[in-house]
C-alpha positions in Angstrom: 47.6 -8.8 -12.7 49.8 -11.5 -14.1 51.9 -11.5 -10.9 48.7 -11.9 -8.7 47.6 -14.9 -10.8 51.1 -16.5 -10.5 51.0 -16.0 -6.7 47.5 -17.5 -6.4 48.5 -20.6 -8.4 51.7 -21.0 -6.3 49.7 -20.8 -3.0 47.2 -23.4 -4.4 50.0 -25.7 -5.3 51.6 -25.4 -1.8 48.2 -26.2 -0.2 47.9 -29.3 -2.3 51.4 -30.5 -1.4 50.7 -29.9 2.4 47.4 -31.8 2.1 49.1 -34.8 0.5 51.8 -34.7 3.2 49.2 -34.7 5.9 47.5 -37.8 4.5 50.8 -39.6 4.3 51.8 -38.8 7.9 48.4 -39.9 9.2 48.3 -43.2 7.3 49.5 -46.2 9.3 52.6 -48.0 8.1 52.0 -51.7 7.7 54.2 -54.7 6.9 54.6 -56.4 3.6 52.0 -59.0 4.3 49.8 -56.5 6.0 49.5 -54.3 2.9 52.4 -54.7 0.5 51.2 -51.9 -1.8 52.0 -49.2 0.7 55.2 -47.3 0.0 57.8 -47.9 2.6 56.5 -51.3 3.8 59.0 -54.1 4.0 59.1 -56.1 0.8 57.2 -53.4 -1.1 60.1 -52.1 -3.1 60.1 -48.8 -1.2 62.2 -47.8 1.7 62.2 -50.5 4.3 60.2 -49.7 7.5 59.7 -52.0 10.5 56.6 -50.1 11.8 53.8 -52.6 11.2 50.0 -52.3 11.9 48.9 -55.9 11.8 45.1 -56.2 11.5 44.7 -60.0 12.0 46.6 -63.1 13.2 47.9 -63.9 9.7 49.6 -60.5 9.3 50.8 -60.6 12.9 52.4 -64.1 12.5 54.0 -63.2 9.2 55.6 -60.1 10.7 57.1 -62.2 13.6 58.3 -64.8 11.1 59.8 -62.2 8.8 61.7 -60.7 11.7 63.4 -64.0 12.4 64.0 -65.1 8.8 65.3 -61.7 7.8 67.1 -61.1 11.1 65.7 -57.7 12.1 63.4 -56.4 14.8 60.1 -55.2 13.4 58.2 -52.6 15.5 54.4 -52.8 15.6 52.1 -49.9 15.5 50.9 -49.4 19.1 47.3 -49.8 17.9 47.9 -53.4 16.9 45.2 -55.6 18.5 44.9 -59.2 17.3 43.2 -62.4 18.3 45.0 -65.7 17.8 43.2 -69.0 17.1 46.3 -71.1 16.7 49.9 -71.2 17.9 52.5 -68.9 16.2 55.7 -70.9 15.8 58.8 -68.8 15.0 62.0 -70.6 14.0 65.1 -69.1 15.4 67.5 -68.2 12.5 70.7 -70.3 12.2 73.6 -68.8 14.0 72.1 -65.3 14.3 74.6 -63.0 16.0 72.7 -59.7 15.9 69.4 -58.8 17.4 66.2 -60.2 15.8 62.7 -60.7 17.2 60.0 -58.0 17.6 59.1 -54.8 19.4 55.4 -54.9 20.1 55.2 -51.2 21.0 52.5 -52.3 23.5 50.6 -54.4 21.0 47.7 -56.4 22.5 47.3 -60.1 21.7 44.3 -62.2 22.8 44.0 -66.0 22.7 40.9 -67.7 21.3 42.5 -71.0 20.3 42.3 -74.6 21.7 42.8 -75.0 25.5 46.4 -75.8 26.4 48.0 -74.7 23.1 50.8 -72.1 23.4 50.3 -68.6 22.0 53.7 -67.6 20.7 56.7 -70.0 20.6 60.2 -69.2 19.5 61.9 -72.6 18.9 65.5 -73.4 18.3 66.7 -74.7 15.0 68.2 -78.2 15.3 71.9 -78.2 14.4 72.5 -74.5 14.9 72.5 -72.3 18.0 70.8 -68.9 17.7 71.8 -65.7 19.5 70.3 -62.4 20.3 66.5 -62.9 20.3 65.0 -59.5 21.4 61.3 -59.5 22.3 59.7 -56.6 24.1 56.6 -54.6 24.9 53.7 -57.0 24.4 50.5 -57.6 26.2 49.5 -61.3 26.0 46.1 -62.4 27.3 45.5 -66.2 27.6 41.7 -66.1 27.6 40.9 -66.2 31.3 39.6 -68.7 33.8 36.1 -68.8 32.3 37.4 -69.4 28.7 39.8 -71.9 27.2 43.2 -70.8 28.5 46.3 -71.1 26.4 49.3 -73.2 27.5 52.1 -70.6 27.8 51.5 -67.1 26.6 55.1 -66.9 25.5 57.6 -69.8 25.2 61.3 -70.1 24.3 61.9 -73.7 23.4 65.2 -75.5 22.6 64.5 -79.2 23.5 67.4 -80.5 21.3 70.1 -79.2 23.5 73.0 -76.9 22.7 73.1 -77.5 18.9 69.6 -76.0 18.7 69.9 -73.5 21.5 68.5 -70.0 22.0 70.8 -67.8 24.0 71.9 -64.2 24.7 68.2 -63.2 24.6 66.3 -60.3 26.0 62.6 -60.4 27.1 61.5 -57.0 28.4 58.2 -55.2 29.3 56.0 -58.2 28.7 52.6 -58.5 30.4 50.9 -61.9 30.5 47.6 -62.9 32.1 44.9 -65.6 32.2 46.7 -68.5 30.6 47.9 -71.7 32.1 51.4 -70.2 32.3 52.8 -66.8 31.5 56.4 -67.1 30.2 58.1 -70.5 29.8 61.7 -71.5 29.1 62.5 -75.0 28.2 65.7 -76.8 27.1 68.9 -75.1 26.0 67.7 -71.5 26.6 70.5 -69.7 28.4 72.5 -66.5 29.0 69.4 -64.3 28.8 67.7 -61.4 30.7 64.0 -61.1 31.6 63.4 -57.5 32.7 60.0 -56.2 33.9 58.1 -59.3 32.9 54.7 -59.9 34.4 52.5 -63.0 34.9 49.3 -62.9 36.8 46.0 -64.8 37.1 47.4 -67.9 35.4 46.1 -71.4 36.2 49.6 -72.6 37.0 52.7 -70.4 37.1 53.6 -66.9 36.2 57.0 -68.0 35.0 58.1 -71.6 34.4 61.5 -73.1 33.5 62.5 -76.7 32.9 65.4 -78.6 31.5 65.0 -81.3 28.8 66.8 -84.6 28.1 68.4 -84.7 31.5 70.9 -87.5 31.7 71.0 -88.0 28.0 73.7 -87.1 25.4 71.8 -84.0 24.3 70.6 -82.3 27.5 68.9 -79.0 27.2 69.8 -76.9 30.2 68.2 -73.6 31.1 71.0 -71.5 32.7 72.4 -68.1 33.4 69.0 -66.4 33.5 68.9 -62.9 35.0 65.5 -61.7 36.1 65.2 -58.0 37.0 61.9 -56.8 38.5 59.7 -59.8 37.6 56.2 -59.3 39.0 54.5 -62.7 39.2 51.3 -62.5 41.3 47.8 -64.0 41.8 48.7 -67.3 40.1 47.2 -70.7 41.1 50.7 -72.3 41.0 53.9 -70.4 41.9 54.9 -66.9 40.9 58.2 -68.3 39.6 58.6 -72.1 39.3 62.1 -73.5 38.5 61.5 -77.1 37.7 65.0 -78.5 38.3 66.6 -75.4 36.9 69.3 -73.9 39.1 71.2 -71.1 37.4 68.8 -68.2 37.9 69.2 -64.8 39.6 66.1 -62.9 40.7 66.5 -59.2 41.6 63.8 -56.8 42.8 61.0 -59.3 42.3 57.4 -58.9 43.4 55.3 -62.0 44.2 51.9 -61.6 45.7 49.1 -64.0 46.5 50.4 -67.1 44.6 49.1 -70.5 45.7 52.3 -72.6 45.9 54.7 -69.8 47.0 56.4 -66.8 45.4 59.5 -68.6 44.1 59.7 -72.4 44.0 63.1 -73.7 43.1 63.2 -77.5 43.3 66.9 -77.8 42.6 68.1 -74.6 44.2 68.5 -71.0 42.9 71.8 -69.2 42.4 70.5 -66.0 44.2 67.4 -64.0 45.0 67.8 -60.5 46.4 65.7 -57.4 47.3 62.4 -59.2 46.5 59.0 -58.7 48.2 56.4 -61.3 48.8 52.9 -60.8 50.3 50.4 -63.5 51.3 51.9 -65.8 48.7 51.6 -69.4 49.7 53.0 -70.7 53.0 56.4 -69.3 52.1 57.7 -66.6 49.8 60.7 -68.9 48.8 60.6 -72.6 48.6 64.1 -74.0 48.1 64.3 -77.6 49.2 67.7 -78.2 47.7 70.9 -76.1 47.9 71.9 -77.0 44.3 75.3 -75.6 43.6 74.8 -72.9 46.3 71.6 -70.9 46.9 71.6 -67.4 48.4 68.4 -65.7 49.6 69.5 -62.2 50.5 67.8 -59.0 51.8 64.2 -60.0 51.0 60.9 -59.2 52.7 57.7 -61.0 53.3 54.4 -59.5 54.6 51.3 -61.4 55.8 48.0 -60.9 57.5 48.0 -64.6 58.4 44.7 -65.4 56.6 44.7 -64.2 53.0 45.4 -67.0 50.6 45.1 -67.7 46.8 41.6 -68.6 45.7 39.9 -69.6 42.4 36.3 -69.2 41.3 34.8 -72.6 40.8 31.2 -73.8 40.8 29.9 -70.3 41.4 32.0 -69.6 44.5 35.5 -68.9 45.6 37.6 -71.9 46.7 40.8 -71.7 48.7 43.8 -73.2 46.9 46.7 -72.0 48.9 47.8 -71.6 52.5 48.2 -68.4 54.5 51.7 -67.2 54.5 53.8 -67.8 57.6 57.4 -67.8 56.4 59.9 -66.0 54.2 61.8 -69.2 53.4 61.2 -72.9 53.5 64.7 -74.3 52.8 66.8 -77.4 52.5 70.2 -78.0 54.1 72.8 -75.5 53.0 70.6 -72.8 51.6 71.8 -69.4 52.9 69.4 -66.7 54.1 70.7 -63.3 55.1 69.0 -60.1 56.4 65.4 -61.1 55.4 62.4 -60.2 57.5 58.6 -60.7 57.7 56.2 -57.9 58.5 52.9 -58.7 60.0 49.6 -56.8 60.0 45.9 -57.5 60.5 45.2 -60.8 62.2 48.9 -61.8 62.1 50.2 -58.7 63.9 52.6 -59.9 66.6 52.0 -63.6 65.8 54.7 -65.9 67.1 53.9 -68.4 64.3 55.2 -66.0 61.6 59.0 -66.1 61.2 61.8 -65.9 58.6 62.7 -69.6 58.3 60.3 -72.4 58.5 
């Protein structure tokens, strides 16, 4: 009888332990500012965890800022869905040489702030270059045509030149939509990779890059940017707009139905290869200057000769782009090799459609 009682108590205790364990496993882990009392949250005194379920913009912003200040890469709970009413500015840490930033784990971020303000900005720290920003797996919605669109959904900004640069960065699996611009790089932002980044339905460009302080003592030059499978489509500007920026490679890009063209490179582009553009402005590539040598290699365009970018205005659709006729509109010296244009629909067999304008 005594043995049976002991066995019963033991089984009851085991069930209690399993119940507690199940609750702990099911409970979301959140960051220090999200809920500091939870065991295992950063800053809580327990074991550090970078798995954060931010419930509002304050918690979300604090997690991004902690990642930079403490030089680690917080990972968000995939259920994270927040609305921003103001820009999140994150200062790049001085001289960081190991990865920092954030892994969104497919977090969803919506803009509800003033028109034209940026959503998330990583900015260089004047007087010290910062390496190894790592930012991936985010969905950034800029609030649509009908709302008050943000400026850039994501911006890397280093306007003070090399002493405040951001370099050796990685942007990966980022989806932007319905802002003024998707991803922007400005100033001394260099030696970085943009892999599987998306920008669609923006009022201007899907991806935008520009230099700062050109001709001054502290120029900020965007350079050595490697873009692998960017998909920049259905924008009212260009898919990719390089505003005086030359040193960019675009590989395996997709640009569809942009108003100004798929890739517009005002001062040349180092190389673009194995890209596809469809009904995307008059030309898939617009490269009016050779820069330091521009190569447009093994790309394809396709057109029906009539589809063009449009926007909804005054209760109706308004054309804002031209039908596509060419793969490349080029300046002197720009090299094109092994590209072609496929025609279908009304453009099938049209002599007006060709590779070079």
